[in-house]
Structures are given as C-alpha cells and as structure tokens.
C-alpha positions in Angstrom: 26.9 24.1 -52.5 28.6 20.9 -51.7 25.4 19.4 -50.5 23.8 20.1 -53.9 26.8 18.5 -55.7 26.6 15.4 -53.5 22.9 15.3 -54.1 23.3 15.4 -57.8 26.1 12.9 -57.7 24.1 10.5 -55.7 21.1 10.9 -58.0 23.3 10.3 -61.0 24.7 7.2 -59.4 21.2 5.9 -58.7 20.2 6.5 -62.3 23.4 4.7 -63.5 22.7 1.8 -61.1 19.2 1.6 -62.3 20.2 1.6 -65.9 23.0 -0.8 -65.1 20.6 -3.1 -63.2 18.2 -3.0 -66.1 20.9 -3.9 -68.6 22.2 -6.7 -66.3 18.7 -8.0 -66.0 18.2 -8.0 -69.7 21.6 -9.8 -70.2 20.7 -12.3 -67.6 17.3 -12.9 -69.1 18.9 -13.4 -72.6 21.3 -15.9 -71.3 18.6 -18.0 -69.9 16.8 -18.4 -73.3 17.2 -21.9 -74.9 19.8 -22.0 -77.6 18.8 -23.1 -81.1 19.6 -26.7 -81.9 22.7 -27.2 -84.1 22.7 -29.8 -86.9 25.5 -32.3 -87.2 28.1 -31.4 -89.8 27.2 -34.5 -91.9 23.4 -34.3 -91.4 22.0 -32.6 -94.5 18.2 -32.4 -94.9 16.9 -34.5 -97.7 13.5 -35.0 -99.2 12.4 -38.5 -100.1 11.2 -38.7 -103.8 8.7 -41.3 -104.8 9.9 -43.9 -107.2 7.7 -42.5 -110.0 9.2 -39.0 -109.7 12.8 -40.0 -109.8 14.4 -39.1 -113.2 15.4 -41.9 -115.4 12.9 -44.4 -114.0 9.3 -45.1 -114.9 6.6 -46.1 -112.5 5.1 -48.6 -114.9 7.0 -50.2 -117.8 5.4 -49.8 -121.2 3.3 -52.7 -122.3 4.3 -54.4 -125.5 1.7 -54.6 -128.3 0.0 -58.1 -128.1 0.4 -60.2 -131.1 -2.8 -61.2 -132.9 -4.2 -64.5 -131.7 -4.0 -67.4 -134.2 -7.8 -67.6 -134.1 -8.2 -64.0 -135.4 -5.5 -64.4 -138.1 -8.0 -65.9 -140.5 -10.5 -63.1 -139.9 -7.9 -60.5 -140.6 -6.9 -62.3 -143.8 -10.6 -62.5 -144.9 -11.0 -58.7 -144.3 -7.9 -58.0 -146.3 -9.2 -60.2 -149.1 -12.6 -58.5 -149.1 -10.9 -55.2 -149.5 -8.8 -56.4 -152.4 -11.4 -58.5 -154.3 -13.7 -55.5 -154.8 -11.2 -53.8 -157.0 -10.7 -56.7 -159.4 -11.9 -56.7 -162.9 -14.3 -59.3 -164.3 -11.5 -61.3 -165.8 -9.6 -61.4 -162.5 -12.7 -62.3 -160.6 -13.2 -65.2 -163.0 -9.7 -66.4 -162.3 -10.2 -66.1 -158.5 -13.4 -68.2 -158.7 -11.6 -70.8 -160.8 -8.7 -70.9 -158.3 -11.0 -71.2 -155.2 -13.4 -73.7 -156.9 -14.6 -76.5 -154.6 -13.1 -75.1 -151.4 -12.7 -77.2 -148.2 -10.9 -74.9 -145.8 -13.3 -72.4 -144.1 -11.2 -69.4 -145.1 -11.3 -70.5 -148.8 -15.1 -70.8 -148.6 -15.4 -67.3 -147.3 -13.1 -65.9 -149.9 -14.9 -67.7 -152.7 -18.2 -66.3 -151.4 -16.7 -62.8 -151.5 -15.5 -63.3 -155.1 -18.8 -64.7 -156.2 -20.7 -61.7 -154.8 -18.6 -59.3 -156.9 -19.8 -60.9 -160.1 -23.3 -59.4 -159.5 -25.3 -62.3 -160.9 -28.2 -63.8 -159.1 -27.0 -67.4 -159.6 -23.5 -66.6 -158.3 -25.0 -64.7 -155.3 -27.1 -67.8 -154.5 -24.0 -69.9 -154.6 -22.2 -67.5 -152.3 -25.1 -67.8 -149.8 -24.8 -71.6 -149.9 -21.1 -71.4 -149.1 -21.8 -69.1 -146.1 -24.5 -71.5 -144.9 -22.0 -74.4 -145.0 -19.5 -72.3 -143.1 -21.9 -71.3 -140.4 -22.8 -74.9 -139.5 -19.1 -75.8 -139.2 -18.0 -76.1 -135.6 -14.3 -76.1 -136.3 -12.2 -73.5 -134.4 -11.1 -71.8 -137.6 -14.6 -71.7 -138.9 -16.0 -70.3 -135.6 -13.5 -67.4 -135.8 -15.0 -66.5 -139.2 -18.7 -66.8 -138.1 -19.2 -63.1 -137.2 -18.1 -62.0 -140.7 -20.0 -64.9 -142.3 -23.2 -63.9 -140.5 -22.7 -60.3 -141.6 -22.2 -61.3 -145.2 -25.1 -63.7 -145.2 -27.4 -60.9 -143.9 -26.1 -58.5 -146.6 -26.5 -61.0 -149.4 -30.0 -61.9 -148.3 -31.0 -58.2 -148.4 -29.3 -57.8 -151.7 -31.3 -60.8 -153.1 -34.5 -59.3 -151.8 -33.8 -56.0 -153.4 -32.9 -57.6 -156.7 -36.0 -59.7 -156.7 -38.1 -56.6 -156.0 -36.3 -54.8 -158.8 -37.0 -57.6 -161.2 -40.6 -57.6 -160.2 -40.9 -53.9 -160.8 -39.1 -54.2 -164.1 -41.5 -56.8 -165.2 -44.5 -54.7 -164.2 -43.0 -51.8 -166.1 -42.7 -54.0 -169.2 -46.2 -55.2 -168.9 -47.5 -51.6 -168.5 -45.5 -50.6 -171.5 -46.8 -53.4 -173.6 -50.4 -52.6 -172.7 -49.8 -48.9 -173.5 -48.4 -49.9 -176.9 -51.5 -52.1 -177.6 -53.8 -49.3 -176.6 -51.9 -46.9 -178.9 -52.2 -49.4 -181.8 -55.9 -49.6 -181.3 -56.3 -45.9 -181.1 -54.3 -45.5 -184.4 -56.6 -48.1 -186.0 -59.7 -46.2 -184.9 -58.2 -43.0 -186.3 -57.5 -44.7 -189.6 -61.1 -45.9 -189.8 -62.3 -42.4 -189.1 -60.1 -40.9 -191.7 -61.3 -43.4 -194.3 -64.9 -42.6 -193.6 -64.4 -38.8 -193.9 -62.4 -39.0 -197.1 -65.0 -41.2 -199.0 -66.6 -39.1 -202.0 -70.2 -37.9 -201.5 -72.8 -39.6 -204.0 -75.7 -37.3 -205.1 -79.2 -38.6 -204.8 -80.7 -40.3 -207.9 -82.5 -37.8 -210.2 -86.2 -38.5 -211.1 -86.7 -40.2 -214.4 -87.4 -37.8 -217.3 -90.1 -39.9 -218.8 -92.2 -39.5 -215.7 -95.8 -39.2 -216.8 -96.7 -35.6 -217.2 -100.2 -34.5 -216.6 -102.3 -34.1 -219.8 -103.7 -30.8 -220.9 -107.4 -30.4 -220.6 
C-alpha cells in the first residue's frame, strides 16, 4: 500500500517538475527576447509637409495682369472707335469727318477712314482706301502697330468696292433691259393700233353696171 502511495507521489512530483521545467523554460525564453525600443520623451514623430501643402502659403504667387503695351494702345483705341462710329447718325458722321479732316497722326487717319466708310458713298469709300494706303506705307512705330487693322480694313473696303461696282453694272443692265422691253411694248401697241384701224374701216360695195348698157335688140 505504501509502495503504491510512494509510486503515485513520485509520479506526481515528476509531472510537477516536468510542468515546472516547461514553465521555467518558457519564462527563460521570453526573457531572452529583445525588448521593443522606447522613444525619448521629447521625440514626437512628425511628417514633413511640402511648402505647397502648408496652409496659409502658396507655392506660386499670383501673377499680376500685365498692362497693355504703349504700342497696342492705339490699336485698342481704334477698335473702340470702330465700334462707336458705326452707331452714329449721318449728321454725327459728318461732324466726325469735319473734325478729323486732313489728319496727320496715324490713329486719326485710321479713324477718318472708319468714319468715311460709314457714309456708304463710293467717293468717300475711295477716300478711305487712300487713307489706309498712306497709313500702310508709314514705317513709324505708331503706324506699324495699326498695320494689321489697316490691312484688314483695306481688304474689306476693296471687296465692298468690287461688290458695289458689280451691283451698279447689274443695275445698269436691268435698266437697259427694261428700256428695250418698253420699246418693244410700244412697237407692239403700234402694230395693234394699225390692225384695229384696218379692221374697223367700212366695207365699200362694188360699182354697179351702168343702166344704160346697150341692150340687145329684138329680132
């Protein structure tokens, strides 16, 4: 009986030792693992932000609108004048032509050409073309700035002159055709009148034989 108790006691001790040895081994193994690195108290992780992403700052400063160059100022004034002169009445156009008469400055030459073109007269349009031709041969810096607009207007006025000449030619041809048609109509009416006069003339009977025509004598 005692032998069995000792046997069981020893077996229990062996199991405890085995379990204790396993636990000790596990503890020793855990103690040999490297510890996690600790951060310094004042070391806080920060993420660098690019200058463009920082609030309150722009990567590229806004560009200021460039001022118009002095060479283009005359061109802008000419365009504004062209927009205004097309709404003027005939009286106001006459006043503008009188004000800008005999221009010397290139801008005044262009403005006078614009005013003359609005009068819609062949002679004034011819004068406007002459002003543009004088402007285009001018090599001054102010005149050269106006050359693109002057060339555009010269081409437009040339086309307008061509169309007006074509219209005048067609109008003259229409007048000639109308005159020939009226002459033909007059001749036709004259022929109809002659025909009516012939049909309305009274019919004249043939002359009767004379009564005293010799009669044959009785046998």
